[in-house]
Structures are given as C-alpha cells and as structure tokens.
mmCIF file of the N, C-alpha and C atoms, coordinates in Angstrom:
data_MODEL
# 
_entry.id   MODEL 
# 
loop_
_atom_site.group_PDB 
_atom_site.id 
_atom_site.type_symbol 
_atom_site.label_atom_id 
_atom_site.label_alt_id 
_atom_site.label_comp_id 
_atom_site.label_asym_id 
_atom_site.label_entity_id 
_atom_site.label_seq_id 
_atom_site.pdbx_PDB_ins_code 
_atom_site.Cartn_x 
_atom_site.Cartn_y 
_atom_site.Cartn_z 
_atom_site.occupancy 
_atom_site.B_iso_or_equiv 
_atom_site.pdbx_formal_charge 
_atom_site.auth_seq_id 
_atom_site.auth_comp_id 
_atom_site.auth_asym_id 
_atom_site.auth_atom_id 
_atom_site.pdbx_PDB_model_num 
ATOM 1   N N  . MET A 1 1  ? -6.978  20.586 -0.075  1.00 0.00 ? 1  MET A N  1 
ATOM 2   C CA . MET A 1 1  ? -5.886  19.959 -0.775  1.00 0.00 ? 1  MET A CA 1 
ATOM 3   C C  . MET A 1 1  ? -5.390  20.938 -1.841  1.00 0.00 ? 1  MET A C  1 
ATOM 4   N N  . THR A 1 2  ? -4.094  21.129 -1.875  1.00 0.00 ? 2  THR A N  1 
ATOM 5   C CA . THR A 1 2  ? -3.508  21.997 -2.893  1.00 0.00 ? 2  THR A CA 1 
ATOM 6   C C  . THR A 1 2  ? -3.289  21.198 -4.176  1.00 0.00 ? 2  THR A C  1 
ATOM 7   N N  . ILE A 1 3  ? -3.052  21.883 -5.277  1.00 0.00 ? 3  ILE A N  1 
ATOM 8   C CA . ILE A 1 3  ? -2.778  21.202 -6.539  1.00 0.00 ? 3  ILE A CA 1 
ATOM 9   C C  . ILE A 1 3  ? -1.500  20.375 -6.429  1.00 0.00 ? 3  ILE A C  1 
ATOM 10  N N  . LEU A 1 4  ? -0.517  20.887 -5.715  1.00 0.00 ? 4  LEU A N  1 
ATOM 11  C CA . LEU A 1 4  ? 0.728   20.133 -5.532  1.00 0.00 ? 4  LEU A CA 1 
ATOM 12  C C  . LEU A 1 4  ? 0.462   18.827 -4.781  1.00 0.00 ? 4  LEU A C  1 
ATOM 13  N N  . GLU A 1 5  ? -0.363  18.872 -3.745  1.00 0.00 ? 5  GLU A N  1 
ATOM 14  C CA . GLU A 1 5  ? -0.699  17.656 -2.994  1.00 0.00 ? 5  GLU A CA 1 
ATOM 15  C C  . GLU A 1 5  ? -1.478  16.678 -3.873  1.00 0.00 ? 5  GLU A C  1 
ATOM 16  N N  . ALA A 1 6  ? -2.394  17.192 -4.690  1.00 0.00 ? 6  ALA A N  1 
ATOM 17  C CA . ALA A 1 6  ? -3.167  16.332 -5.586  1.00 0.00 ? 6  ALA A CA 1 
ATOM 18  C C  . ALA A 1 6  ? -2.256  15.656 -6.607  1.00 0.00 ? 6  ALA A C  1 
ATOM 19  N N  . LEU A 1 7  ? -1.295  16.401 -7.138  1.00 0.00 ? 7  LEU A N  1 
ATOM 20  C CA . LEU A 1 7  ? -0.347  15.830 -8.088  1.00 0.00 ? 7  LEU A CA 1 
ATOM 21  C C  . LEU A 1 7  ? 0.534   14.780 -7.424  1.00 0.00 ? 7  LEU A C  1 
ATOM 22  N N  . GLU A 1 8  ? 0.981   15.065 -6.231  1.00 0.00 ? 8  GLU A N  1 
ATOM 23  C CA . GLU A 1 8  ? 1.813   14.118 -5.480  1.00 0.00 ? 8  GLU A CA 1 
ATOM 24  C C  . GLU A 1 8  ? 1.039   12.839 -5.183  1.00 0.00 ? 8  GLU A C  1 
ATOM 25  N N  . LEU A 1 9  ? -0.203  12.980 -4.799  1.00 0.00 ? 9  LEU A N  1 
ATOM 26  C CA . LEU A 1 9  ? -1.049  11.819 -4.526  1.00 0.00 ? 9  LEU A CA 1 
ATOM 27  C C  . LEU A 1 9  ? -1.293  11.026 -5.805  1.00 0.00 ? 9  LEU A C  1 
ATOM 28  N N  . SER A 1 10 ? -1.614  11.708 -6.899  1.00 0.00 ? 10 SER A N  1 
ATOM 29  C CA . SER A 1 10 ? -1.904  11.007 -8.153  1.00 0.00 ? 10 SER A CA 1 
ATOM 30  C C  . SER A 1 10 ? -0.688  10.267 -8.690  1.00 0.00 ? 10 SER A C  1 
ATOM 31  N N  . GLY A 1 11 ? 0.490   10.789 -8.471  1.00 0.00 ? 11 GLY A N  1 
ATOM 32  C CA . GLY A 1 11 ? 1.700   10.138 -8.956  1.00 0.00 ? 11 GLY A CA 1 
ATOM 33  C C  . GLY A 1 11 ? 2.175   8.980  -8.103  1.00 0.00 ? 11 GLY A C  1 
ATOM 34  N N  . ASN A 1 12 ? 1.607   8.825  -6.921  1.00 0.00 ? 12 ASN A N  1 
ATOM 35  C CA . ASN A 1 12 ? 2.060   7.775  -6.006  1.00 0.00 ? 12 ASN A CA 1 
ATOM 36  C C  . ASN A 1 12 ? 0.998   6.748  -5.639  1.00 0.00 ? 12 ASN A C  1 
ATOM 37  N N  . TYR A 1 13 ? -0.249  6.984  -6.021  1.00 0.00 ? 13 TYR A N  1 
ATOM 38  C CA . TYR A 1 13 ? -1.339  6.067  -5.672  1.00 0.00 ? 13 TYR A CA 1 
ATOM 39  C C  . TYR A 1 13 ? -1.444  4.978  -6.722  1.00 0.00 ? 13 TYR A C  1 
ATOM 40  N N  . PRO A 1 14 ? -1.597  3.745  -6.380  1.00 0.00 ? 14 PRO A N  1 
ATOM 41  C CA . PRO A 1 14 ? -1.706  3.168  -5.052  1.00 0.00 ? 14 PRO A CA 1 
ATOM 42  C C  . PRO A 1 14 ? -0.393  2.615  -4.504  1.00 0.00 ? 14 PRO A C  1 
ATOM 43  N N  . GLU A 1 15 ? 0.630   2.494  -5.357  1.00 0.00 ? 15 GLU A N  1 
ATOM 44  C CA . GLU A 1 15 ? 1.845   1.780  -4.971  1.00 0.00 ? 15 GLU A CA 1 
ATOM 45  C C  . GLU A 1 15 ? 2.546   2.363  -3.747  1.00 0.00 ? 15 GLU A C  1 
ATOM 46  N N  . ASN A 1 16 ? 2.628   3.671  -3.665  1.00 0.00 ? 16 ASN A N  1 
ATOM 47  C CA . ASN A 1 16 ? 3.391   4.305  -2.590  1.00 0.00 ? 16 ASN A CA 1 
ATOM 48  C C  . ASN A 1 16 ? 2.524   5.096  -1.621  1.00 0.00 ? 16 ASN A C  1 
ATOM 49  N N  . ILE A 1 17 ? 1.274   4.684  -1.493  1.00 0.00 ? 17 ILE A N  1 
ATOM 50  C CA . ILE A 1 17 ? 0.347   5.353  -0.578  1.00 0.00 ? 17 ILE A CA 1 
ATOM 51  C C  . ILE A 1 17 ? -0.213  4.321  0.393   1.00 0.00 ? 17 ILE A C  1 
ATOM 52  N N  . LEU A 1 18 ? -0.209  4.664  1.659   1.00 0.00 ? 18 LEU A N  1 
ATOM 53  C CA . LEU A 1 18 ? -0.801  3.842  2.716   1.00 0.00 ? 18 LEU A CA 1 
ATOM 54  C C  . LEU A 1 18 ? -1.953  4.630  3.316   1.00 0.00 ? 18 LEU A C  1 
ATOM 55  N N  . ILE A 1 19 ? -3.142  4.069  3.242   1.00 0.00 ? 19 ILE A N  1 
ATOM 56  C CA . ILE A 1 19 ? -4.332  4.705  3.795   1.00 0.00 ? 19 ILE A CA 1 
ATOM 57  C C  . ILE A 1 19 ? -4.804  3.883  4.979   1.00 0.00 ? 19 ILE A C  1 
ATOM 58  N N  . SER A 1 20 ? -4.973  4.549  6.102   1.00 0.00 ? 20 SER A N  1 
ATOM 59  C CA . SER A 1 20 ? -5.486  3.877  7.296   1.00 0.00 ? 20 SER A CA 1 
ATOM 60  C C  . SER A 1 20 ? -6.414  4.837  8.021   1.00 0.00 ? 20 SER A C  1 
ATOM 61  N N  . SER A 1 21 ? -6.870  4.420  9.181   1.00 0.00 ? 21 SER A N  1 
ATOM 62  C CA . SER A 1 21 ? -7.810  5.242  9.937   1.00 0.00 ? 21 SER A CA 1 
ATOM 63  C C  . SER A 1 21 ? -7.500  5.132  11.423  1.00 0.00 ? 21 SER A C  1 
ATOM 64  N N  . PHE A 1 22 ? -8.127  6.005  12.177  1.00 0.00 ? 22 PHE A N  1 
ATOM 65  C CA . PHE A 1 22 ? -7.990  5.980  13.627  1.00 0.00 ? 22 PHE A CA 1 
ATOM 66  C C  . PHE A 1 22 ? -9.373  6.219  14.229  1.00 0.00 ? 22 PHE A C  1 
ATOM 67  N N  . GLU A 1 23 ? -9.548  5.799  15.467  1.00 0.00 ? 23 GLU A N  1 
ATOM 68  C CA . GLU A 1 23 ? -10.818 5.976  16.160  1.00 0.00 ? 23 GLU A CA 1 
ATOM 69  C C  . GLU A 1 23 ? -10.645 6.963  17.299  1.00 0.00 ? 23 GLU A C  1 
ATOM 70  N N  . LYS A 1 24 ? -11.629 7.828  17.433  1.00 0.00 ? 24 LYS A N  1 
ATOM 71  C CA . LYS A 1 24 ? -11.649 8.782  18.543  1.00 0.00 ? 24 LYS A CA 1 
ATOM 72  C C  . LYS A 1 24 ? -13.101 9.033  18.914  1.00 0.00 ? 24 LYS A C  1 
ATOM 73  N N  . GLU A 1 25 ? -13.426 8.721  20.131  1.00 0.00 ? 25 GLU A N  1 
ATOM 74  C CA . GLU A 1 25 ? -14.770 8.939  20.676  1.00 0.00 ? 25 GLU A CA 1 
ATOM 75  C C  . GLU A 1 25 ? -15.870 8.321  19.812  1.00 0.00 ? 25 GLU A C  1 
ATOM 76  N N  . GLY A 1 26 ? -15.614 7.110  19.316  1.00 0.00 ? 26 GLY A N  1 
ATOM 77  C CA . GLY A 1 26 ? -16.616 6.375  18.555  1.00 0.00 ? 26 GLY A CA 1 
ATOM 78  C C  . GLY A 1 26 ? -16.736 6.761  17.096  1.00 0.00 ? 26 GLY A C  1 
ATOM 79  N N  . LYS A 1 27 ? -15.941 7.685  16.620  1.00 0.00 ? 27 LYS A N  1 
ATOM 80  C CA . LYS A 1 27 ? -15.919 8.090  15.213  1.00 0.00 ? 27 LYS A CA 1 
ATOM 81  C C  . LYS A 1 27 ? -14.544 7.776  14.637  1.00 0.00 ? 27 LYS A C  1 
ATOM 82  N N  . PHE A 1 28 ? -14.424 7.824  13.316  1.00 0.00 ? 28 PHE A N  1 
ATOM 83  C CA . PHE A 1 28 ? -13.185 7.464  12.651  1.00 0.00 ? 28 PHE A CA 1 
ATOM 84  C C  . PHE A 1 28 ? -12.674 8.596  11.778  1.00 0.00 ? 28 PHE A C  1 
ATOM 85  N N  . GLY A 1 29 ? -11.352 8.718  11.715  1.00 0.00 ? 29 GLY A N  1 
ATOM 86  C CA . GLY A 1 29 ? -10.696 9.708  10.876  1.00 0.00 ? 29 GLY A CA 1 
ATOM 87  C C  . GLY A 1 29 ? -9.732  9.024  9.922   1.00 0.00 ? 29 GLY A C  1 
ATOM 88  N N  . ILE A 1 30 ? -9.225  9.795  8.957   1.00 0.00 ? 30 ILE A N  1 
ATOM 89  C CA . ILE A 1 30 ? -8.353  9.281  7.904   1.00 0.00 ? 30 ILE A CA 1 
ATOM 90  C C  . ILE A 1 30 ? -6.902  9.647  8.184   1.00 0.00 ? 30 ILE A C  1 
ATOM 91  N N  . LEU A 1 31 ? -6.022  8.712  7.868   1.00 0.00 ? 31 LEU A N  1 
ATOM 92  C CA . LEU A 1 31 ? -4.577  8.950  7.827   1.00 0.00 ? 31 LEU A CA 1 
ATOM 93  C C  . LEU A 1 31 ? -4.094  8.473  6.468   1.00 0.00 ? 31 LEU A C  1 
ATOM 94  N N  . CYS A 1 32 ? -3.372  9.334  5.758   1.00 0.00 ? 32 CYS A N  1 
ATOM 95  C CA . CYS A 1 32 ? -2.857  8.991  4.438   1.00 0.00 ? 32 CYS A CA 1 
ATOM 96  C C  . CYS A 1 32 ? -1.366  9.294  4.423   1.00 0.00 ? 32 CYS A C  1 
ATOM 97  N N  . TYR A 1 33 ? -0.574  8.263  4.197   1.00 0.00 ? 33 TYR A N  1 
ATOM 98  C CA . TYR A 1 33 ? 0.882   8.383  4.213   1.00 0.00 ? 33 TYR A CA 1 
ATOM 99  C C  . TYR A 1 33 ? 1.469   8.106  2.833   1.00 0.00 ? 33 TYR A C  1 
ATOM 100 N N  . MET A 1 34 ? 2.582   8.765  2.521   1.00 0.00 ? 34 MET A N  1 
ATOM 101 C CA . MET A 1 34 ? 3.389   8.392  1.374   1.00 0.00 ? 34 MET A CA 1 
ATOM 102 C C  . MET A 1 34 ? 4.456   7.446  1.903   1.00 0.00 ? 34 MET A C  1 
ATOM 103 N N  . THR A 1 35 ? 4.724   6.395  1.140   1.00 0.00 ? 35 THR A N  1 
ATOM 104 C CA . THR A 1 35 ? 5.745   5.430  1.549   1.00 0.00 ? 35 THR A CA 1 
ATOM 105 C C  . THR A 1 35 ? 6.904   5.431  0.550   1.00 0.00 ? 35 THR A C  1 
ATOM 106 N N  . ARG A 1 36 ? 8.041   5.020  1.033   1.00 0.00 ? 36 ARG A N  1 
ATOM 107 C CA . ARG A 1 36 ? 9.237   4.820  0.209   1.00 0.00 ? 36 ARG A CA 1 
ATOM 108 C C  . ARG A 1 36 ? 9.865   3.504  0.657   1.00 0.00 ? 36 ARG A C  1 
ATOM 109 N N  . ASN A 1 37 ? 10.065  2.610  -0.279  1.00 0.00 ? 37 ASN A N  1 
ATOM 110 C CA . ASN A 1 37 ? 10.640  1.289  0.024   1.00 0.00 ? 37 ASN A CA 1 
ATOM 111 C C  . ASN A 1 37 ? 9.870   0.572  1.126   1.00 0.00 ? 37 ASN A C  1 
ATOM 112 N N  . GLY A 1 38 ? 8.557   0.707  1.112   1.00 0.00 ? 38 GLY A N  1 
ATOM 113 C CA . GLY A 1 38 ? 7.712   0.018  2.075   1.00 0.00 ? 38 GLY A CA 1 
ATOM 114 C C  . GLY A 1 38 ? 7.639   0.654  3.452   1.00 0.00 ? 38 GLY A C  1 
ATOM 115 N N  . GLU A 1 39 ? 8.338   1.743  3.671   1.00 0.00 ? 39 GLU A N  1 
ATOM 116 C CA . GLU A 1 39 ? 8.350   2.444  4.958   1.00 0.00 ? 39 GLU A CA 1 
ATOM 117 C C  . GLU A 1 39 ? 7.621   3.779  4.819   1.00 0.00 ? 39 GLU A C  1 
ATOM 118 N N  . ILE A 1 40 ? 7.006   4.225  5.893   1.00 0.00 ? 40 ILE A N  1 
ATOM 119 C CA . ILE A 1 40 ? 6.335   5.528  5.875   1.00 0.00 ? 40 ILE A CA 1 
ATOM 120 C C  . ILE A 1 40 ? 7.373   6.622  5.671   1.00 0.00 ? 40 ILE A C  1 
ATOM 121 N N  . HIS A 1 41 ? 7.154   7.424  4.658   1.00 0.00 ? 41 HIS A N  1 
ATOM 122 C CA . HIS A 1 41 ? 8.034   8.546  4.331   1.00 0.00 ? 41 HIS A CA 1 
ATOM 123 C C  . HIS A 1 41 ? 7.510   9.833  4.951   1.00 0.00 ? 41 HIS A C  1 
ATOM 124 N N  . LYS A 1 42 ? 6.183   10.073 4.797   1.00 0.00 ? 42 LYS A N  1 
ATOM 125 C CA . LYS A 1 42 ? 5.589   11.268 5.394   1.00 0.00 ? 42 LYS A CA 1 
ATOM 126 C C  . LYS A 1 42 ? 4.076   11.134 5.473   1.00 0.00 ? 42 LYS A C  1 
ATOM 127 N N  . LEU A 1 43 ? 3.508   11.860 6.398   1.00 0.00 ? 43 LEU A N  1 
ATOM 128 C CA . LEU A 1 43 ? 2.054   11.978 6.501   1.00 0.00 ? 43 LEU A CA 1 
ATOM 129 C C  . LEU A 1 43 ? 1.613   13.008 5.479   1.00 0.00 ? 43 LEU A C  1 
ATOM 130 N N  . MET A 1 44 ? 0.709   12.603 4.591   1.00 0.00 ? 44 MET A N  1 
ATOM 131 C CA . MET A 1 44 ? 0.205   13.534 3.586   1.00 0.00 ? 44 MET A CA 1 
ATOM 132 C C  . MET A 1 44 ? -1.069  14.225 4.057   1.00 0.00 ? 44 MET A C  1 
ATOM 133 N N  . PHE A 1 45 ? -1.987  13.442 4.621   1.00 0.00 ? 45 PHE A N  1 
ATOM 134 C CA . PHE A 1 45 ? -3.275  13.978 5.039   1.00 0.00 ? 45 PHE A CA 1 
ATOM 135 C C  . PHE A 1 45 ? -3.738  13.292 6.308   1.00 0.00 ? 45 PHE A C  1 
ATOM 136 N N  . ASP A 1 46 ? -4.497  14.027 7.078   1.00 0.00 ? 46 ASP A N  1 
ATOM 137 C CA . ASP A 1 46 ? -5.266  13.440 8.170   1.00 0.00 ? 46 ASP A CA 1 
ATOM 138 C C  . ASP A 1 46 ? -6.566  14.221 8.269   1.00 0.00 ? 46 ASP A C  1 
ATOM 139 N N  . SER A 1 47 ? -7.526  13.645 8.935   1.00 0.00 ? 47 SER A N  1 
ATOM 140 C CA . SER A 1 47 ? -8.823  14.301 9.069   1.00 0.00 ? 47 SER A CA 1 
ATOM 141 C C  . SER A 1 47 ? -9.278  14.237 10.516  1.00 0.00 ? 47 SER A C  1 
ATOM 142 N N  . THR A 1 48 ? -10.305 14.986 10.793  1.00 0.00 ? 48 THR A N  1 
ATOM 143 C CA . THR A 1 48 ? -10.941 14.849 12.096  1.00 0.00 ? 48 THR A CA 1 
ATOM 144 C C  . THR A 1 48 ? -11.759 13.561 12.075  1.00 0.00 ? 48 THR A C  1 
ATOM 145 N N  . ALA A 1 49 ? -12.084 13.071 13.229  1.00 0.00 ? 49 ALA A N  1 
ATOM 146 C CA . ALA A 1 49 ? -12.852 11.829 13.339  1.00 0.00 ? 49 ALA A CA 1 
ATOM 147 C C  . ALA A 1 49 ? -14.336 12.142 13.155  1.00 0.00 ? 49 ALA A C  1 
ATOM 148 N N  . THR A 1 50 ? -14.809 11.987 11.915  1.00 0.00 ? 50 THR A N  1 
ATOM 149 C CA . THR A 1 50 ? -16.209 12.298 11.598  1.00 0.00 ? 50 THR A CA 1 
ATOM 150 C C  . THR A 1 50 ? -16.946 11.152 10.927  1.00 0.00 ? 50 THR A C  1 
ATOM 151 N N  . PHE A 1 51 ? -16.241 10.090 10.580  1.00 0.00 ? 51 PHE A N  1 
ATOM 152 C CA . PHE A 1 51 ? -16.853 8.970  9.866   1.00 0.00 ? 51 PHE A CA 1 
ATOM 153 C C  . PHE A 1 51 ? -17.419 7.951  10.849  1.00 0.00 ? 51 PHE A C  1 
ATOM 154 N N  . GLU A 1 52 ? -18.441 7.244  10.406  1.00 0.00 ? 52 GLU A N  1 
ATOM 155 C CA . GLU A 1 52 ? -19.127 6.268  11.260  1.00 0.00 ? 52 GLU A CA 1 
ATOM 156 C C  . GLU A 1 52 ? -18.371 4.947  11.381  1.00 0.00 ? 52 GLU A C  1 
ATOM 157 N N  . SER A 1 53 ? -17.529 4.632  10.403  1.00 0.00 ? 53 SER A N  1 
ATOM 158 C CA . SER A 1 53 ? -16.797 3.353  10.443  1.00 0.00 ? 53 SER A CA 1 
ATOM 159 C C  . SER A 1 53 ? -15.411 3.524  9.831   1.00 0.00 ? 53 SER A C  1 
ATOM 160 N N  . LYS A 1 54 ? -14.565 2.567  10.146  1.00 0.00 ? 54 LYS A N  1 
ATOM 161 C CA . LYS A 1 54 ? -13.214 2.519  9.585   1.00 0.00 ? 54 LYS A CA 1 
ATOM 162 C C  . LYS A 1 54 ? -13.291 2.404  8.066   1.00 0.00 ? 54 LYS A C  1 
ATOM 163 N N  . GLU A 1 55 ? -14.165 1.547  7.581   1.00 0.00 ? 55 GLU A N  1 
ATOM 164 C CA . GLU A 1 55 ? -14.312 1.330  6.147   1.00 0.00 ? 55 GLU A CA 1 
ATOM 165 C C  . GLU A 1 55 ? -14.763 2.598  5.437   1.00 0.00 ? 55 GLU A C  1 
ATOM 166 N N  . GLU A 1 56 ? -15.710 3.307  6.017   1.00 0.00 ? 56 GLU A N  1 
ATOM 167 C CA . GLU A 1 56 ? -16.199 4.550  5.411   1.00 0.00 ? 56 GLU A CA 1 
ATOM 168 C C  . GLU A 1 56 ? -15.070 5.571  5.304   1.00 0.00 ? 56 GLU A C  1 
ATOM 169 N N  . ALA A 1 57 ? -14.289 5.702  6.343   1.00 0.00 ? 57 ALA A N  1 
ATOM 170 C CA . ALA A 1 57 ? -13.178 6.660  6.346   1.00 0.00 ? 57 ALA A CA 1 
ATOM 171 C C  . ALA A 1 57 ? -12.148 6.293  5.280   1.00 0.00 ? 57 ALA A C  1 
ATOM 172 N N  . GLU A 1 58 ? -11.707 5.053  5.277   1.00 0.00 ? 58 GLU A N  1 
ATOM 173 C CA . GLU A 1 58 ? -10.680 4.631  4.337   1.00 0.00 ? 58 GLU A CA 1 
ATOM 174 C C  . GLU A 1 58 ? -11.185 4.662  2.900   1.00 0.00 ? 58 GLU A C  1 
ATOM 175 N N  . ASN A 1 59 ? -12.426 4.243  2.671   1.00 0.00 ? 59 ASN A N  1 
ATOM 176 C CA . ASN A 1 59 ? -12.991 4.284  1.323   1.00 0.00 ? 59 ASN A CA 1 
ATOM 177 C C  . ASN A 1 59 ? -13.074 5.710  0.797   1.00 0.00 ? 59 ASN A C  1 
ATOM 178 N N  . CYS A 1 60 ? -13.374 6.660  1.661   1.00 0.00 ? 60 CYS A N  1 
ATOM 179 C CA . CYS A 1 60 ? -13.425 8.058  1.264   1.00 0.00 ? 60 CYS A CA 1 
ATOM 180 C C  . CYS A 1 60 ? -12.067 8.514  0.740   1.00 0.00 ? 60 CYS A C  1 
ATOM 181 N N  . MET A 1 61 ? -10.999 8.181  1.442   1.00 0.00 ? 61 MET A N  1 
ATOM 182 C CA . MET A 1 61 ? -9.669  8.591  1.008   1.00 0.00 ? 61 MET A CA 1 
ATOM 183 C C  . MET A 1 61 ? -9.265  7.886  -0.276  1.00 0.00 ? 61 MET A C  1 
ATOM 184 N N  . HIS A 1 62 ? -9.645  6.615  -0.437  1.00 0.00 ? 62 HIS A N  1 
ATOM 185 C CA . HIS A 1 62 ? -9.358  5.904  -1.683  1.00 0.00 ? 62 HIS A CA 1 
ATOM 186 C C  . HIS A 1 62 ? -10.067 6.585  -2.857  1.00 0.00 ? 62 HIS A C  1 
ATOM 187 N N  . GLU A 1 63 ? -11.305 7.005  -2.652  1.00 0.00 ? 63 GLU A N  1 
ATOM 188 C CA . GLU A 1 63 ? -12.048 7.689  -3.714  1.00 0.00 ? 63 GLU A CA 1 
ATOM 189 C C  . GLU A 1 63 ? -11.395 9.025  -4.072  1.00 0.00 ? 63 GLU A C  1 
ATOM 190 N N  . ILE A 1 64 ? -10.933 9.754  -3.077  1.00 0.00 ? 64 ILE A N  1 
ATOM 191 C CA . ILE A 1 64 ? -10.225 11.013 -3.329  1.00 0.00 ? 64 ILE A CA 1 
ATOM 192 C C  . ILE A 1 64 ? -8.953  10.739 -4.133  1.00 0.00 ? 64 ILE A C  1 
ATOM 193 N N  . ALA A 1 65 ? -8.204  9.723  -3.744  1.00 0.00 ? 65 ALA A N  1 
ATOM 194 C CA . ALA A 1 65 ? -6.972  9.384  -4.449  1.00 0.00 ? 65 ALA A CA 1 
ATOM 195 C C  . ALA A 1 65 ? -7.265  8.976  -5.898  1.00 0.00 ? 65 ALA A C  1 
ATOM 196 N N  . LYS A 1 66 ? -8.284  8.183  -6.107  1.00 0.00 ? 66 LYS A N  1 
ATOM 197 C CA . LYS A 1 66 ? -8.651  7.764  -7.469  1.00 0.00 ? 66 LYS A CA 1 
ATOM 198 C C  . LYS A 1 66 ? -9.053  8.960  -8.323  1.00 0.00 ? 66 LYS A C  1 
ATOM 199 N N  . GLU A 1 67 ? -9.763  9.902  -7.733  1.00 0.00 ? 67 GLU A N  1 
ATOM 200 C CA . GLU A 1 67 ? -10.150 11.106 -8.455  1.00 0.00 ? 67 GLU A CA 1 
ATOM 201 C C  . GLU A 1 67 ? -8.922  11.922 -8.842  1.00 0.00 ? 67 GLU A C  1 
ATOM 202 N N  . CYS A 1 68 ? -7.948  12.008 -7.956  1.00 0.00 ? 68 CYS A N  1 
ATOM 203 C CA . CYS A 1 68 ? -6.695  12.717 -8.276  1.00 0.00 ? 68 CYS A CA 1 
ATOM 204 C C  . CYS A 1 68 ? -5.977  12.028 -9.431  1.00 0.00 ? 68 CYS A C  1 
ATOM 205 N N  . VAL A 1 69 ? -5.933  10.700 -9.419  1.00 0.00 ? 69 VAL A N  1 
ATOM 206 C CA . VAL A 1 69 ? -5.304  9.951  -10.509 1.00 0.00 ? 69 VAL A CA 1 
ATOM 207 C C  . VAL A 1 69 ? -6.038  10.229 -11.819 1.00 0.00 ? 69 VAL A C  1 
ATOM 208 N N  . ASN A 1 70 ? -7.356  10.168 -11.803 1.00 0.00 ? 70 ASN A N  1 
ATOM 209 C CA . ASN A 1 70 ? -8.142  10.397 -13.022 1.00 0.00 ? 70 ASN A CA 1 
ATOM 210 C C  . ASN A 1 70 ? -7.954  11.813 -13.552 1.00 0.00 ? 70 ASN A C  1 
ATOM 211 N N  . ARG A 1 71 ? -7.813  12.748 -12.674 1.00 0.00 ? 71 ARG A N  1 
ATOM 212 C CA . ARG A 1 71 ? -7.741  14.146 -13.062 1.00 0.00 ? 71 ARG A CA 1 
ATOM 213 C C  . ARG A 1 71 ? -6.351  14.597 -13.478 1.00 0.00 ? 71 ARG A C  1 
ATOM 214 N N  . TYR A 1 72 ? -5.311  14.072 -12.819 1.00 0.00 ? 72 TYR A N  1 
ATOM 215 C CA . TYR A 1 72 ? -3.974  14.627 -12.994 1.00 0.00 ? 72 TYR A CA 1 
ATOM 216 C C  . TYR A 1 72 ? -2.920  13.700 -13.556 1.00 0.00 ? 72 TYR A C  1 
ATOM 217 N N  . LYS A 1 73 ? -3.230  12.417 -13.702 1.00 0.00 ? 73 LYS A N  1 
ATOM 218 C CA . LYS A 1 73 ? -2.192  11.503 -14.197 1.00 0.00 ? 73 LYS A CA 1 
ATOM 219 C C  . LYS A 1 73 ? -2.391  11.214 -15.662 1.00 0.00 ? 73 LYS A C  1 
# 
C-alpha cells in the first residue's frame, strides 16, 4: 500500500468504503472498493485467496482501514 492509498482509505473509511470477499478453491480473498453516492467508484485493493473464512478476510481489511484512519486522519 502506498502512502497515497493509505490517505485515500483513511479519508473515506467507513462511509465511502465497501469491503467484501470472494472465494476461490476453498480460501477467501479481500475486495475493497471506494464508493460514490452508494455506487462502486473504483476497486482500491484486492488480495489473493489466503484466508480461511469470509469473516477473517473482511475483518483483516477493516483492521487495515482502521489503522490508516488512526495514523493519517
């Protein structure tokens, strides 16, 4: 993650950020989108499918976003 991405995430979390996950071969990956007016504006981050559950994947991204807010906002 670049500093610009961290700043963008910190300035938009949680109101304009949508965090979800996907499954591939029994593992889960992260999808993190920026939204505008309730619609997906752009994909900010995605990961490989390495998490054991949907909750683990999504919680990881929420923790990253919270850390960006604490650090840069």
